[in-house]
C-alpha positions as CSV (number, residue, x, y, z in Angstrom):
1,M,-3.3,30.1,-35.2
2,S,-5.7,30.6,-38.1
3,E,-6.3,28.2,-41.0
4,A,-4.7,28.4,-44.4
5,L,-6.9,25.6,-45.7
6,R,-9.9,23.7,-44.5
7,L,-11.7,20.7,-46.2
8,E,-15.0,19.4,-44.9
9,A,-16.4,16.1,-46.0
10,C,-15.1,16.5,-49.5
11,A,-15.9,13.8,-52.1
12,K,-15.1,13.4,-55.8
13,R,-16.2,10.7,-58.2
14,Y,-15.2,9.7,-61.7
15,G,-18.1,7.6,-62.8
16,R,-18.3,4.7,-60.4
17,V,-14.8,5.4,-59.0
18,E,-14.7,7.3,-55.7
19,A,-11.4,9.1,-55.9
20,V,-11.9,11.1,-52.7
21,R,-14.3,9.9,-50.0
22,G,-15.4,12.2,-47.2
23,V,-12.1,13.9,-46.6
24,S,-11.9,16.5,-43.8
25,L,-8.7,18.2,-42.6
26,A,-7.3,21.6,-41.9
27,V,-3.8,23.1,-42.5
28,E,-2.8,26.0,-40.2
29,K,-1.1,29.1,-41.4
30,G,2.6,28.7,-41.3
31,E,2.4,24.9,-41.2
32,L,4.3,22.4,-43.3
33,F,1.7,19.7,-43.8
34,G,2.2,16.4,-45.7
35,L,-0.4,14.4,-47.6
36,I,1.1,10.9,-47.7
37,G,0.0,7.9,-49.7
38,P,0.7,5.6,-52.7
39,D,-0.3,6.2,-56.3
40,G,-4.0,6.0,-56.7
41,A,-4.7,7.1,-53.1
42,G,-6.6,10.3,-54.3
43,K,-3.9,12.8,-53.5
44,T,-3.8,14.6,-56.9
45,T,-7.6,14.8,-57.1
46,L,-7.7,16.3,-53.7
47,I,-5.0,18.8,-54.5
48,R,-6.7,19.8,-57.8
49,M,-9.8,20.5,-55.8
50,I,-7.9,22.7,-53.4
51,C,-6.3,24.6,-56.3
52,T,-9.7,25.3,-57.9
53,L,-9.0,23.0,-60.9
54,L,-11.7,20.5,-60.0
55,E,-15.1,21.0,-58.3
56,A,-15.9,18.7,-55.4
57,D,-19.1,16.6,-55.8
58,E,-19.7,17.0,-52.1
59,G,-18.3,19.0,-49.2
60,Q,-16.6,22.3,-49.0
61,V,-13.0,23.6,-49.7
62,V,-12.0,26.8,-48.0
63,V,-8.6,28.3,-49.0
64,L,-7.2,31.3,-47.1
65,G,-10.7,31.9,-45.7
66,M,-12.4,31.8,-49.2
67,D,-14.7,29.3,-50.7
68,V,-13.1,27.8,-53.9
69,M,-16.5,27.8,-55.6
70,R,-17.1,31.5,-55.2
71,E,-13.7,33.2,-55.2
72,R,-11.5,31.2,-57.6
73,A,-9.7,34.2,-59.2
74,V,-8.7,35.7,-55.8
75,I,-7.5,32.3,-54.5
76,R,-5.4,31.6,-57.6
77,A,-3.7,35.0,-57.2
78,R,-2.7,34.1,-53.6
79,L,-1.9,30.4,-54.1
80,G,1.3,28.8,-55.4
81,Y,0.7,25.5,-57.2
82,M,3.3,23.0,-58.5
83,P,1.8,20.1,-60.4
84,Q,3.2,16.6,-60.4
85,R,4.5,16.7,-63.9
86,F,7.0,19.3,-65.2
87,S,4.7,21.8,-67.0
88,L,7.0,24.8,-67.8
89,Y,8.1,26.0,-71.2
90,A,10.9,23.7,-72.3
91,D,12.1,26.1,-75.1
92,L,12.4,29.0,-72.8
93,S,15.4,29.6,-70.5
94,V,15.3,29.4,-66.8
95,E,15.2,33.2,-66.6
96,Q,12.5,33.5,-69.3
97,N,10.3,31.1,-67.5
98,L,10.6,33.0,-64.3
99,R,9.9,36.4,-66.0
100,F,6.9,34.9,-67.9
101,F,5.3,33.8,-64.6
102,A,6.2,37.1,-62.9
103,D,4.3,38.9,-65.7
104,L,1.5,36.3,-65.6
105,F,1.0,37.1,-61.9
106,E,1.4,40.8,-62.5
107,V,4.5,41.2,-60.3
108,P,5.5,44.8,-60.7
109,S,8.6,45.2,-62.9
110,H,10.5,47.1,-60.2
111,Q,10.1,44.0,-57.9
112,Q,11.1,41.4,-60.4
113,E,14.8,41.7,-60.1
114,E,14.8,41.4,-56.3
115,R,12.5,38.4,-56.5
116,L,14.6,36.6,-59.1
117,A,17.7,37.2,-57.1
118,R,16.1,35.7,-54.0
119,L,14.8,32.7,-55.9
120,Y,18.2,32.1,-57.6
121,A,19.7,32.1,-54.1
122,F,17.2,29.5,-52.9
123,S,17.4,27.3,-55.9
124,R,21.1,27.8,-56.9
125,L,19.9,28.1,-60.5
126,E,21.6,31.4,-61.3
127,P,24.5,29.7,-63.1
128,F,22.0,28.0,-65.4
129,K,19.6,31.0,-65.9
130,K,20.3,31.1,-69.7
131,R,19.9,27.3,-70.1
132,K,16.6,26.1,-71.7
133,A,14.3,24.5,-69.2
134,G,14.1,21.3,-71.3
135,A,17.9,20.8,-71.0
136,L,17.8,20.9,-67.1
137,S,18.3,17.8,-65.0
138,G,15.2,16.4,-63.2
139,G,16.2,18.0,-59.9
140,M,16.8,21.4,-61.5
141,K,13.5,21.2,-63.3
142,Q,11.7,20.7,-60.0
143,K,13.6,23.7,-58.5
144,L,12.6,25.8,-61.4
145,A,9.0,24.8,-61.1
146,L,9.0,25.6,-57.4
147,S,10.6,29.0,-58.2
148,C,7.9,29.8,-60.7
149,A,5.3,28.8,-58.1
150,L,6.9,31.2,-55.7
151,I,7.5,34.2,-58.0
152,H,4.3,36.1,-56.8
153,T,5.0,35.3,-53.1
154,P,2.0,33.1,-52.4
155,E,0.4,32.8,-49.0
156,L,-0.2,29.0,-49.5
157,L,2.1,26.7,-51.5
158,V,0.6,23.5,-52.8
159,L,3.0,20.9,-54.2
160,D,1.9,17.6,-55.8
161,E,4.6,14.9,-55.4
162,P,7.4,17.4,-56.1
163,T,10.2,14.9,-55.6
164,F,8.8,12.1,-57.7
165,G,11.5,10.5,-59.9
166,V,14.2,12.8,-58.5
167,D,17.5,11.5,-57.4
168,P,18.2,11.3,-53.6
169,V,20.6,14.3,-53.5
170,S,18.1,16.5,-55.3
171,R,15.3,15.3,-53.0
172,Q,17.3,16.4,-50.0
173,E,18.1,19.8,-51.6
174,F,14.5,20.3,-52.5
175,W,13.3,19.6,-48.9
176,E,16.0,22.0,-47.6
177,I,14.4,24.7,-49.7
178,L,10.9,23.8,-48.3
179,G,12.3,23.9,-44.8
180,A,13.7,27.4,-45.4
181,L,10.4,28.5,-46.8
182,H,8.6,27.1,-43.8
183,Q,10.9,28.9,-41.4
184,E,9.9,32.1,-43.2
185,G,6.3,31.4,-42.3
186,V,5.0,30.1,-45.7
187,S,2.1,27.7,-45.4
188,I,2.9,24.5,-47.3
189,L,0.9,21.5,-48.3
190,V,3.0,18.8,-50.0
191,S,1.9,15.4,-51.3
192,T,4.3,12.5,-51.6
193,A,4.4,8.8,-52.0
194,Y,7.7,8.6,-50.2
195,M,6.9,7.6,-46.6
196,D,10.3,8.8,-45.3
197,E,9.4,12.4,-46.3
198,A,6.6,12.3,-43.7
199,D,9.2,13.0,-41.0
200,L,10.0,16.3,-42.7
201,C,6.5,17.6,-42.0
202,Q,4.9,19.0,-38.9
203,R,1.7,17.0,-39.4
204,V,0.7,14.5,-42.0
205,A,-2.5,12.8,-43.3
206,L,-2.0,9.3,-44.4
207,M,-4.3,8.7,-47.4
208,H,-5.6,5.4,-48.7
209,H,-8.4,4.6,-51.2
210,G,-9.6,8.2,-51.2
211,Q,-9.9,8.5,-47.4
212,I,-7.7,9.8,-44.5
213,A,-6.5,6.7,-42.6
214,A,-4.7,8.7,-39.9
215,L,-3.8,12.3,-39.2
216,G,-1.3,13.9,-36.8
217,P,2.4,14.6,-36.1
218,P,4.6,11.8,-37.4
219,D,6.0,11.0,-33.9
220,Q,2.4,10.5,-32.6
221,L,1.4,8.2,-35.5
222,R,4.5,6.0,-34.9
223,A,3.9,5.9,-31.2
224,A,0.4,4.7,-31.8
225,F,1.6,1.6,-33.6
226,P,-0.2,-1.1,-31.6
227,Y,2.0,-4.2,-31.9
228,P,5.5,-5.3,-30.9
229,L,7.6,-5.0,-34.0
230,Y,10.9,-6.9,-34.8
231,R,13.4,-6.6,-37.5
232,V,14.2,-10.2,-38.7
233,S,17.0,-11.2,-41.1
234,G,18.2,-14.4,-42.5
235,A,18.4,-16.6,-45.6
236,E,15.7,-17.2,-48.2
237,L,13.5,-14.3,-47.0
238,P,10.3,-15.4,-48.9
239,V,10.5,-18.8,-47.2
240,L,11.2,-17.2,-43.8
241,Q,8.3,-14.8,-44.3
242,A,6.0,-17.7,-45.0
243,F,7.3,-19.4,-41.9
244,F,6.4,-16.5,-39.7
245,R,3.0,-16.0,-41.4
246,D,2.1,-19.5,-40.2
247,K,2.6,-18.6,-36.5
248,S,-0.5,-17.8,-34.5
249,Q,1.5,-15.2,-32.5
250,V,2.3,-13.2,-35.6
251,W,0.0,-10.3,-36.6
252,D,1.7,-9.3,-39.9
253,T,4.9,-9.6,-41.9
254,Q,6.3,-7.2,-44.4
255,A,9.5,-7.4,-46.5
256,F,11.8,-4.4,-46.1
257,G,14.8,-4.7,-48.4
258,D,17.1,-7.4,-47.0
259,C,15.0,-8.1,-43.9
260,L,11.5,-8.6,-42.6
261,H,9.4,-6.5,-40.3
262,V,7.3,-8.9,-38.2
263,S,4.6,-7.6,-35.8
264,F,3.3,-9.8,-33.0
265,R,0.1,-9.9,-30.9
266,Q,2.4,-9.9,-27.9
267,A,6.2,-9.8,-27.6
268,P,7.8,-13.2,-28.0
269,A,9.9,-14.7,-25.2
270,P,13.6,-15.4,-25.8
271,A,12.8,-19.2,-25.7
272,E,10.3,-18.8,-28.6
273,W,12.9,-17.1,-30.8
274,E,15.4,-19.9,-30.1
275,E,12.7,-22.5,-30.9
276,W,11.8,-20.7,-34.2
277,Q,15.5,-20.5,-35.1
278,R,15.7,-24.3,-34.8
279,Q,12.4,-24.8,-36.7
280,A,13.5,-22.5,-39.5
281,G,16.4,-24.8,-40.3
282,G,19.1,-22.1,-40.2
283,R,17.2,-19.5,-42.2
284,L,16.4,-17.3,-39.1
285,Q,19.7,-15.6,-38.2
286,Q,19.0,-12.3,-36.4
287,W,16.1,-10.5,-34.7
288,Q,15.8,-7.3,-32.8
289,V,13.2,-4.9,-31.6
290,Q,12.4,-2.4,-34.5
291,P,10.9,1.1,-33.8
292,P,8.0,1.4,-36.3
293,S,8.7,3.6,-39.4
294,M,6.0,5.6,-41.1
295,E,5.8,2.8,-43.7
296,D,5.1,0.3,-41.0
297,V,2.3,2.6,-39.7
298,F,0.8,3.0,-43.2
299,M,1.0,-0.7,-44.1
300,E,-0.9,-1.5,-40.8
301,L,-3.6,1.1,-41.5
302,A,-3.9,-0.1,-45.1
303,Q,-4.5,-3.7,-44.1
304,D,-8.0,-5.1,-44.9
305,R,-8.7,-7.2,-41.9
306,G,-12.3,-7.9,-43.0
């Protein structure tokens, strides 16, 4: 399988701030690849370098076999880019935005009707094609932005946090669209701060402080989690978390909603749990083995252990 994208030792600085530090990765043609990390991890800077909008200070970016420094115009014609913030024309209708981008990318007029019909079917926006873009809901705006990025049938689709701030139902619908595009063989690179979206990708790169902390299929990254992990629930969680942090057997504790995820250097014996329940004064109520989530994996990789 050939590569849709390759980065080699890429770096980008803003003054003294190193936004991207020595990133190397490859996305295969036809792959759905996720770039996962919190705000400030360097994802947007990296994506702008890939889309020819920023020049790398070091390293090389190759898109569809072409160097971004030498073949920008050709790359832009074959690339679909959806930025993080809605950037279409609010005063134009859905249909007018689509036709504008079709003209911008020089889609022949005899092909436009077919492509619009296909994109309406994907996005379910046809009933709203006369509505101004500025009057759309957040989820519909994202679908329109994706449709505009697809109007010229790009070989590589690059999406920068496309579901940020979108309601859960629209997030699910958006990923269903991406899944359908992936089944058609479109190469997709998508960045997100939502750890649960990692499981919707074939491979992911976990990014932290401008670097790749881990790279691989989500199942492999979870399987590599090195510590016994338990889901712990009870009363007064902050007090209970402090209680476990004080135990020498505990490697780490993280709050997850109404429970704690507690990792241990080695799995506790049943007698230890019973003793901790007594020591915690009734705060410790339930515990069970917890399969690590992608968020558990990321939090472990992000720890600064000195």
